[in-house]
C-alpha positions as CSV (number, residue, x, y, z in Angstrom):
1,M,43.4,0.6,64.1
2,K,40.2,-1.2,64.9
3,L,38.8,-3.6,62.3
4,K,35.4,-1.9,62.4
5,S,36.9,1.4,61.4
6,V,38.7,-0.2,58.4
7,F,35.4,-1.5,56.9
8,S,33.3,1.6,57.7
9,P,33.8,3.3,54.3
10,W,32.8,0.1,52.5
11,R,29.7,-0.3,54.7
12,R,28.7,3.3,54.0
13,F,29.2,2.7,50.2
14,R,27.2,-0.5,50.4
15,D,24.3,1.0,52.3
16,A,24.2,4.3,50.3
17,S,21.0,4.8,48.2
18,D,21.6,8.3,46.9
19,G,21.2,8.5,43.1
20,V,19.8,4.9,42.7
21,A,16.6,6.3,41.0
22,A,18.6,8.4,38.6
23,I,20.8,5.4,37.6
24,E,17.7,3.2,37.1
25,A,16.0,5.9,35.0
26,A,19.2,6.2,32.9
27,I,19.1,2.5,32.2
28,V,15.4,2.2,31.5
29,L,15.0,5.5,29.5
30,P,16.5,4.3,26.2
31,V,14.2,1.2,26.3
32,I,11.1,3.4,26.9
33,A,12.1,5.8,24.2
34,I,12.6,3.1,21.6
35,A,9.2,1.5,22.6
36,Y,7.5,4.9,22.3
37,I,9.0,5.6,18.9
38,G,8.0,2.1,17.7
39,L,4.4,2.6,18.9
40,V,4.1,6.0,17.2
41,N,5.4,4.6,13.9
42,L,3.2,1.5,14.2
43,S,0.1,3.5,14.7
44,Q,0.9,5.7,11.7
45,M,1.6,2.6,9.6
46,V,-1.8,1.1,10.5
47,M,-3.7,4.3,9.7
48,I,-1.9,4.8,6.4
49,N,-2.3,1.2,5.4
50,R,-6.1,1.5,5.9
51,K,-6.1,4.6,3.8
52,V,-4.2,2.9,1.0
53,T,-6.8,0.0,1.0
54,Q,-9.6,2.6,0.7
55,L,-7.7,4.4,-2.1
56,T,-7.3,1.1,-4.0
57,S,-11.0,0.3,-3.6
58,S,-11.8,3.8,-4.9
59,L,-9.6,3.4,-8.0
60,S,-11.3,0.1,-8.9
61,D,-14.8,1.3,-8.2
62,L,-14.5,4.6,-10.1
63,T,-13.1,2.9,-13.1
64,A,-15.6,0.0,-13.1
65,R,-18.5,2.5,-13.3
66,L,-17.5,3.7,-16.8
67,Q,-18.1,2.1,-20.2
68,T,-15.5,3.9,-22.4
69,I,-12.8,5.8,-20.6
70,P,-10.8,8.6,-22.1
71,T,-7.2,8.9,-21.0
72,A,-7.9,12.3,-19.4
73,E,-10.6,10.7,-17.3
74,I,-8.1,8.1,-16.0
75,T,-5.9,11.0,-14.8
76,N,-9.0,12.4,-13.0
77,I,-9.6,9.1,-11.4
78,F,-6.0,8.9,-10.1
79,K,-6.2,12.5,-8.8
80,A,-9.6,11.9,-7.1
81,S,-8.5,8.7,-5.5
82,E,-5.3,10.1,-4.0
83,T,-7.4,12.6,-2.0
84,V,-8.4,9.6,0.1
85,L,-4.9,9.6,1.6
86,L,-5.3,13.1,3.2
87,P,-3.8,14.2,5.5
88,Y,-0.9,12.0,4.5
89,D,1.6,12.7,1.8
90,A,0.1,11.7,-1.6
91,S,3.4,12.1,-3.4
92,K,4.5,8.8,-1.8
93,V,1.7,6.7,-3.4
94,K,2.0,4.7,-6.6
95,M,-1.2,3.6,-8.4
96,V,-2.1,1.2,-11.2
97,I,-5.4,0.5,-13.0
98,A,-5.7,-2.4,-15.5
99,S,-8.4,-4.1,-17.5
100,I,-8.0,-7.8,-17.3
101,V,-9.9,-9.9,-19.9
102,I,-10.4,-13.6,-19.1
103,D,-10.5,-15.8,-22.2
104,A,-12.4,-19.1,-22.8
105,N,-9.6,-21.0,-21.1
106,R,-10.0,-18.8,-17.9
107,I,-6.6,-17.2,-18.5
108,G,-6.5,-13.5,-17.5
109,K,-4.6,-11.1,-19.7
110,V,-4.0,-7.4,-19.6
111,C,-6.0,-5.5,-22.2
112,W,-4.8,-2.0,-21.1
113,S,-3.2,-0.5,-18.0
114,S,-2.5,3.0,-16.7
115,S,-0.2,4.1,-13.8
116,Y,0.4,7.2,-11.8
117,P,2.7,9.0,-11.2
118,E,4.7,8.7,-14.4
119,G,7.3,5.9,-14.3
120,T,5.3,3.7,-12.0
121,A,5.6,0.0,-13.2
122,A,2.5,-1.5,-14.7
123,P,1.7,-4.7,-16.5
124,K,1.7,-4.4,-20.3
125,R,-1.0,-5.4,-22.9
126,G,-1.0,-9.1,-23.3
127,D,0.7,-9.9,-20.0
128,T,-0.8,-12.9,-18.2
129,V,-2.2,-12.0,-14.7
130,T,-3.1,-14.4,-12.0
131,V,-6.7,-13.6,-11.1
132,P,-8.4,-15.0,-8.0
133,E,-10.5,-18.1,-8.6
134,S,-13.7,-16.3,-7.7
135,A,-13.1,-13.7,-10.5
136,R,-11.7,-16.1,-13.1
137,I,-14.9,-16.7,-15.1
138,A,-14.4,-17.5,-18.8
139,N,-15.2,-14.7,-21.3
140,T,-15.5,-11.9,-18.8
141,S,-13.4,-9.1,-17.6
142,V,-12.4,-7.3,-14.4
143,I,-10.8,-4.1,-13.4
144,M,-7.7,-4.6,-11.3
145,A,-6.5,-1.7,-9.1
146,R,-3.3,-1.6,-7.1
147,A,-1.8,1.1,-4.9
148,S,1.3,1.2,-2.7
149,Y,2.7,3.7,-0.3
150,E,6.4,4.1,0.8
151,F,6.2,4.7,4.5
152,T,9.1,6.6,6.1
153,P,9.2,6.5,9.9
154,L,8.1,9.8,11.4
155,I,10.5,9.4,14.3
156,G,13.7,7.5,14.5
157,E,14.4,7.4,10.7
158,G,17.8,5.9,11.3
159,L,16.5,3.1,13.5
160,F,13.7,1.9,11.2
161,S,13.9,1.3,7.4
162,K,11.3,2.4,4.8
163,I,8.3,0.0,4.4
164,T,6.1,-0.4,1.4
165,L,2.4,-0.5,2.5
166,G,-0.5,-1.8,0.4
167,D,0.3,-3.2,-3.1
168,N,-2.6,-5.6,-2.8
169,P,-4.7,-5.7,-5.9
170,I,-8.5,-5.3,-5.8
171,Y,-10.7,-6.8,-8.6
172,T,-14.0,-5.3,-9.6
173,R,-16.5,-6.4,-12.3
174,P,-17.5,-3.7,-14.8
175,R,-20.8,-2.0,-13.8
176,N,-21.8,-1.0,-17.3
177,G,-19.2,-2.5,-19.6
178,K,-19.1,-2.5,-23.4
179,A,-19.1,-5.6,-25.5
180,D,-15.9,-5.4,-27.5
181,G,-13.1,-7.5,-28.9
182,D,-13.2,-10.7,-31.0
183,N,-15.5,-12.4,-28.6
184,S,-17.7,-9.4,-27.7
185,I,-16.6,-9.7,-24.0
186,E,-18.1,-7.0,-21.7
187,Q,-15.3,-4.7,-20.6
188,I,-14.2,-1.2,-19.8
189,V,-12.8,0.1,-23.0
190,R,-10.0,2.7,-23.0
191,A,-10.6,5.2,-25.7
192,D,-7.2,4.9,-27.3
193,V,-6.9,1.0,-27.1
194,K,-8.7,-1.7,-29.1
195,G,-11.0,-4.1,-27.1
196,C,-9.8,-7.5,-26.1
197,P,-9.1,-10.4,-26.4
198,K,-7.4,-9.1,-29.5
199,F,-4.2,-8.3,-27.7
200,T,-2.1,-7.3,-30.8
């Protein structure tokens, strides 16, 4: 037997190119699929995060326009603000509104707070809150609004974990506050709560 004939099958195997494209595609396809899924989820996250920021701003702005606010009106504010999220699922959002009164020592404390939906954690009356330096003016008040959204990946739920979007407070000065409390500080007064800084 000639040496050439012995190595012929090996040479044919070595030089064969049939199916190379299919093998390369099979190797690259999972990487492309994961990149596509990640891109879809990332774009959704960016859009929802923008909506949550707009919702938080709406919460703060609508509340700051009032002088005395009935509890029923707070529910209306929550309901109106969550429409900003459309077309996304509003049931995944948690919202908090709080009136923060800053005393003579520039310490911010919660006068009242409301949250939605029921069971959403909110600061309690008398709790100290860290207010940004620009808003920490003695004997004034601000409305603090905060909203968060639990983002569940649209595709590849098993590959990506849930992410909380937003949860960044926005502070707004009362537009037409009412002088109330021991020091007659201008604030948004909730109808069922005494004005501050009388926190008890």
